[in-house]
C-alpha positions in Angstrom: 189.0 -17.0 -31.6 185.5 -17.8 -32.7 182.2 -16.6 -31.2 181.2 -18.4 -28.1 177.9 -19.9 -26.9 175.7 -17.3 -25.1 175.7 -17.0 -21.4 172.0 -16.5 -20.9 171.6 -16.5 -17.2 168.1 -17.3 -15.9 166.2 -15.1 -18.3 164.9 -15.4 -21.8 167.4 -15.1 -24.7 166.5 -12.5 -27.3 168.2 -11.1 -30.4 167.7 -7.9 -32.3 169.3 -6.5 -35.5 172.0 -3.9 -35.2 170.8 -1.4 -37.8 167.9 1.0 -36.9 164.8 0.7 -39.0 161.4 2.4 -39.1 159.6 -0.9 -39.3 157.6 -2.1 -36.3 159.7 -4.4 -34.0 157.9 -7.6 -35.2 159.0 -6.9 -38.8 162.7 -6.3 -38.1 164.8 -8.5 -40.3 167.0 -10.7 -38.1 170.6 -10.8 -39.3 172.7 -13.7 -37.9 175.9 -11.7 -38.3 174.7 -8.4 -36.6 172.6 -9.3 -33.6 173.3 -8.8 -29.9 172.7 -11.5 -27.4 170.5 -10.4 -24.5 168.4 -11.9 -21.7 165.1 -10.8 -20.0 164.3 -11.3 -16.4 161.5 -10.0 -14.1 157.8 -9.4 -14.4 156.7 -8.8 -18.0 154.5 -5.8 -16.9 157.2 -4.2 -14.7 159.0 -1.0 -15.9 161.9 -1.7 -18.2 165.6 -1.5 -17.0 168.5 -2.1 -19.4 171.8 -3.3 -17.9 175.1 -2.7 -19.8 178.3 -4.7 -19.1 182.0 -3.7 -18.9 184.6 -4.5 -21.6 185.9 -8.0 -21.2 182.8 -9.3 -19.3 179.5 -10.9 -20.3 176.0 -10.1 -19.1 176.8 -12.4 -16.2 178.6 -9.5 -14.6 175.2 -8.3 -13.4 174.2 -11.6 -11.7 174.9 -10.2 -8.1 172.4 -7.4 -8.7 169.8 -9.3 -10.8 167.6 -10.8 -8.1 166.9 -7.5 -6.4 166.5 -5.5 -9.6 164.3 -8.1 -11.4 161.8 -8.1 -8.5 160.6 -4.6 -9.5 161.8 -4.2 -13.1 161.7 -6.0 -16.5 165.5 -6.3 -16.8 167.3 -6.7 -20.1 171.0 -7.6 -19.9 173.0 -7.5 -23.1 176.4 -8.7 -24.3 178.9 -6.4 -26.0 179.9 -7.4 -29.5 182.3 -10.4 -29.4 181.5 -10.9 -25.7 179.3 -13.6 -24.2 176.8 -14.6 -26.9 177.1 -11.5 -29.2 179.0 -11.8 -32.5 182.0 -9.6 -33.0 180.5 -8.5 -36.4 177.9 -6.3 -34.6 180.6 -3.6 -34.7 183.0 -2.8 -37.5 186.5 -4.1 -37.0 188.4 -1.5 -39.0 189.0 1.0 -36.2 186.0 3.1 -37.0 183.5 1.9 -34.3 182.1 4.6 -32.1 180.0 5.0 -29.0 177.1 6.1 -31.3 177.3 2.7 -33.0 177.1 0.9 -29.7 174.3 3.1 -28.4 172.3 2.3 -31.6 172.6 -1.4 -30.8 171.1 -0.8 -27.4 168.3 1.4 -28.8 167.5 -1.5 -31.2 167.1 -3.8 -28.2 164.6 -1.3 -26.6 162.8 -0.9 -29.9 162.4 -4.6 -30.3 160.3 -4.6 -27.1 158.4 -1.4 -27.9 160.1 0.4 -25.0 159.8 4.1 -25.7 161.4 4.9 -22.3 163.5 2.8 -20.0 165.8 3.1 -17.1 169.4 2.3 -17.7 172.5 1.2 -15.7 175.9 0.5 -17.1 179.4 -0.5 -15.9 182.5 1.1 -17.5 181.9 1.0 -21.3 178.3 0.1 -20.5 178.1 3.3 -18.4 179.6 5.2 -21.3 176.7 4.0 -23.5 174.3 5.2 -20.8 175.7 8.7 -20.7 175.6 9.0 -24.5 172.0 7.8 -24.6 170.9 10.2 -21.8 172.6 13.1 -23.5 171.7 12.4 -27.1 168.3 10.6 -26.7 166.9 12.2 -23.5 163.4 11.2 -24.5 164.3 7.5 -24.2 166.1 7.4 -20.8 163.9 7.8 -17.7 166.5 7.2 -15.1 170.3 6.5 -15.2 173.0 4.8 -13.1 176.6 4.9 -14.0 178.9 2.4 -12.3 182.7 2.7 -12.3 182.7 4.6 -15.6 184.0 7.9 -17.0 183.0 10.7 -19.4 186.4 10.3 -21.0 188.7 7.3 -20.4 192.5 7.1 -21.2 194.1 8.9 -24.1 193.2 7.5 -27.6 196.7 6.0 -28.1 196.2 3.8 -25.0 193.1 2.2 -26.5 194.6 2.0 -30.0 197.6 0.2 -28.6 195.4 -2.2 -26.6 193.3 -2.9 -29.6 196.4 -3.8 -31.6 197.7 -6.0 -28.8 194.5 -8.0 -28.6 194.0 -8.3 -32.4 197.5 -9.9 -32.5 197.6 -11.9 -29.3 194.0 -12.4 -28.2 192.3 -11.5 -25.0 194.5 -13.9 -23.0 197.1 -11.0 -23.2 194.8 -9.0 -20.9 194.0 -11.7 -18.2 197.1 -11.4 -16.0 196.6 -7.6 -15.5 192.9 -7.8 -14.4 193.4 -8.9 -10.8 194.3 -5.8 -8.9 192.4 -3.7 -11.5 189.0 -5.4 -11.8 189.1 -6.6 -8.2 191.5 -7.6 -5.5 193.9 -10.5 -6.0 192.0 -12.3 -3.2 188.7 -12.0 -5.0 190.3 -13.3 -8.2 190.6 -16.7 -6.4 186.9 -16.9 -5.7 184.4 -18.7 -8.0 182.9 -15.4 -9.2 186.4 -13.9 -9.8 187.5 -17.0 -11.8 184.3 -16.9 -13.9 184.8 -13.2 -14.8 188.3 -13.9 -15.9 187.1 -16.9 -18.0 184.6 -14.5 -19.7 187.6 -12.4 -20.7 189.4 -15.4 -22.1 186.3 -16.4 -24.0 185.9 -12.9 -25.6 186.4 -12.7 -29.3 189.6 -10.7 -30.0 188.0 -8.7 -32.9 185.0 -7.8 -30.7 187.2 -6.7 -27.8 189.4 -4.7 -30.1 186.4 -2.9 -31.6 185.2 -1.9 -28.2 188.7 -0.5 -27.6 188.2 1.6 -30.8 184.9 2.9 -29.3 186.6 4.0 -26.1 189.5 5.6 -28.0 187.3 8.3 -29.5 184.8 8.5 -26.7 184.4 11.8 -24.9 181.0 13.1 -23.6 182.3 15.7 -21.1 180.8 18.6 -23.1 177.2 17.2 -23.1 176.9 16.1 -19.4 175.1 19.4 -18.5 172.4 18.5 -20.9 171.4 15.3 -19.2 168.0 15.5 -17.6 167.4 12.0 -16.4 167.8 11.4 -12.6 171.4 10.1 -12.4 173.3 8.1 -9.9 177.1 7.7 -10.2 178.8 4.8 -8.3 182.5 4.7 -7.9 184.8 2.1 -6.4 187.1 3.9 -4.0 190.0 1.6 -4.9 189.3 1.6 -8.7 192.5 2.2 -10.6 190.8 2.2 -14.0 188.2 4.8 -13.4 189.1 6.3 -10.0 186.7 8.4 -7.9 187.7 11.7 -9.6 186.2 10.4 -12.8 182.9 9.7 -11.0 183.0 13.2 -9.4 183.5 14.8 -12.8 180.3 13.1 -14.0 178.3 13.9 -10.9 179.5 17.6 -10.7 178.6 18.2 -14.4 175.3 16.3 -14.5 172.4 18.4 -13.1 171.1 16.9 -9.8 173.3 13.7 -10.0 174.0 11.7 -6.8 177.4 10.1 -6.1 178.1 7.0 -4.1 181.6 5.8 -3.4 182.0 2.1 -2.4 184.8 1.3 0.0 187.3 -1.5 -0.7 186.0 -1.9 -4.3 188.0 -1.8 -7.5 186.7 -1.5 -11.1 184.1 -4.3 -10.9 182.6 -3.0 -7.7 179.3 -4.7 -8.2 181.0 -8.1 -8.3 183.4 -7.5 -5.4 181.1 -5.5 -3.1 177.6 -6.5 -4.4 175.5 -5.5 -1.5 176.6 -1.8 -1.5 176.2 -1.5 -5.2 172.8 -3.3 -5.2 171.6 -1.1 -2.3 172.4 2.1 -4.2 170.8 0.8 -7.4 167.6 -0.4 -5.7 167.1 2.9 -4.0 167.8 4.9 -7.2 165.5 2.9 -9.4 162.7 2.6 -6.8 159.4 3.3 -8.5 156.9 4.4 -5.8 153.2 4.4 -6.8 152.2 7.8 -8.0 148.5 7.3 -7.2 147.4 5.7 -3.9 144.8 2.8 -4.1 141.3 4.1 -3.5 139.2 1.0 -2.9 139.6 -2.4 -1.3 140.1 -4.2 -4.7 142.9 -1.9 -5.8 144.4 -1.9 -2.3 144.5 -5.7 -2.3 146.1 -5.8 -5.8 148.7 -3.1 -4.9 149.4 -4.8 -1.5 150.0 -8.2 -3.1 152.4 -6.6 -5.6 154.4 -4.9 -2.9 154.2 -8.0 -0.7 155.7 -10.1 -3.4 158.4 -7.5 -4.3 159.5 -7.3 -0.6 159.1 -10.9 0.6 159.5 -12.8 -2.6 157.1 -15.0 -4.6 158.0 -18.2 -2.8 157.2 -16.9 0.6 153.9 -15.3 -0.5 152.9 -18.4 -2.5 153.4 -20.5 0.6 151.3 -18.1 2.7 148.5 -18.1 0.2 148.6 -21.9 -0.1 148.2 -22.2 3.7 145.2 -19.9 3.7 142.0 -21.5 5.2 138.5 -20.2 5.6 139.4 -19.5 9.2 142.5 -17.3 8.2 141.2 -15.9 4.9 139.9 -12.6 6.4 143.3 -12.0 8.2 145.2 -12.7 5.0 143.0 -10.2 3.2 143.4 -7.7 6.0 147.2 -7.7 6.1 147.4 -7.6 2.3 145.0 -4.6 2.0 146.1 -2.7 5.0 149.7 -3.5 5.9 150.9 -3.9 2.3 148.2 -2.1 0.3 148.2 1.1 2.4 151.3 1.3 4.6 154.0 -0.3 2.5 152.7 1.4 -0.7 152.9 4.9 0.8 155.4 7.3 -0.6 156.2 9.0 2.6 159.2 6.7 3.3 161.3 4.6 0.9 161.4 0.9 1.3 164.9 1.0 2.9 163.6 3.2 5.7 160.5 1.0 6.1 162.7 -2.0 6.5 164.8 -0.4 9.1 161.7 0.7 11.1 160.2 -2.8 10.8 163.4 -4.5 12.0 163.5 -2.3 15.1 159.8 -2.9 15.9 160.2 -6.7 15.6 163.4 -6.6 17.8 161.6 -4.6 20.5 158.8 -7.1 20.7 160.9 -10.3 20.3 159.3 -11.5 17.1 162.3 -13.5 16.0 160.4 -15.6 13.3 159.1 -12.4 11.7 162.5 -10.8 12.1 164.2 -13.5 10.1 161.8 -13.0 7.2 162.3 -9.2 7.3 166.1 -9.5 7.4 165.8 -11.1 4.1 163.4 -8.5 2.8 165.6 -5.7 4.1 168.4 -7.0 1.8 165.9 -7.1 -1.1 164.9 -3.5 -0.2 168.5 -2.3 -0.5 169.9 -2.4 3.0 173.4 -3.9 3.2 174.4 -6.4 5.8 176.5 -3.7 7.5 173.5 -1.4 7.6 171.3 -4.1 9.1 174.0 -4.5 11.7 173.8 -0.8 12.5 170.1 -1.1 13.0 170.5 -4.0 15.3 173.3 -2.2 17.2 171.0 0.9 17.6 168.3 -1.4 18.9 170.6 -2.5 21.7 170.3 1.0 23.2 166.6 1.5 22.8 165.2 -2.0 22.9 167.6 -3.7 25.3 170.8 -5.7 25.0 169.1 -9.1 25.3 166.7 -8.3 22.5 169.6 -7.1 20.3 171.7 -10.2 21.2 168.8 -12.4 20.0 168.4 -10.3 16.9 172.1 -10.6 15.9 171.8 -14.4 16.2 168.7 -14.4 14.0 170.3 -12.1 11.4 173.5 -14.2 11.3 171.5 -17.3 10.8 169.7 -15.7 7.8 173.0 -14.5 6.3 174.5 -18.0 6.7 171.5 -19.5 5.0 171.8 -17.0 2.1 175.5 -17.8 1.7 174.8 -21.5 1.7 172.1 -21.1 -0.9 174.4 -19.0 -3.1 177.2 -21.6 -2.8 174.8 -24.3 -4.1 173.8 -22.1 -7.0 170.3 -21.4 -5.6 
């Protein structure tokens, strides 16, 4: 099975050589047999965040989380060797590939962009890469999230047998067993479920087998206590591949690590239960300002940045375009004060600020503003269920009629979002 065309998503496709070098990034020789496929999204000046996929998937596995993460980070998604747009030759196919080899490829991606430090999140084997990097290159990883992964997967013989099977029969031999393991059988019949299974079919057999070789010898349990990066561990409660005890082992051994278990989620929790996983990641990777703005100019700049991150560029661009000489002072006021002083404060995280804002808008019956802030609450990491809890709480303290109207408004927003998603918006 030959290499496939890259699935580049909405970002910019980039390539980088697989062998480390001391030359500056612009002088790296590009090898057309040893480069990884990757895409960039988000503001060019935002802090970098690298996203690693799971075995058998492409970088598209991160699409449900991408809009929220790319608002505040320069996100780089990469394809495993033989997966998506990356050639299988990026790893040796003689059974000798290791997690160190795979981690070196990721460091090359960072080096190509002059990223001395970066945040990292990875699913399954992508999470294994993150643990290795955080333990062996602590100066490079500023924050870490491990999603449905392990410090030590199945016994080596299991992975060697799988590698042999795929080398002989191709990745189609794995497809039938993924529903029920990656996600529920019901989810397998959705558009996203079918796309993920097609990614597996399209994966080069040699690249998949080499990744199995990596996992056969992978074991970082002894170095977990040395990890210093702030770490989040996410587990799917119904994950048969890396069940919650694997996540607890990582969290218990990694100093200061947090653990989130996602209900009704199997191995690809971020695909099947995207809101819960996105919420956990957005909160973990939040990058509050370390220095408050001190004058009107910096307040306005900081406020506009937060306003765009929370409400979205399209909304802010429309508001700016409608500004007239009559409304200009008010637009400047809310940008400097509401967004530049209040929303930039580090006393509350953005999830909490969204919950407070929703409650205040419900209490005063500001349904138009409420609709806008329901969307922004999702961006800030609240799930639909959590928004529902805020609205239910408001029924007690703001009144049942107000909450009734708020539920109708929120449902309309959710329906609009679902319609946009079904149209590929």
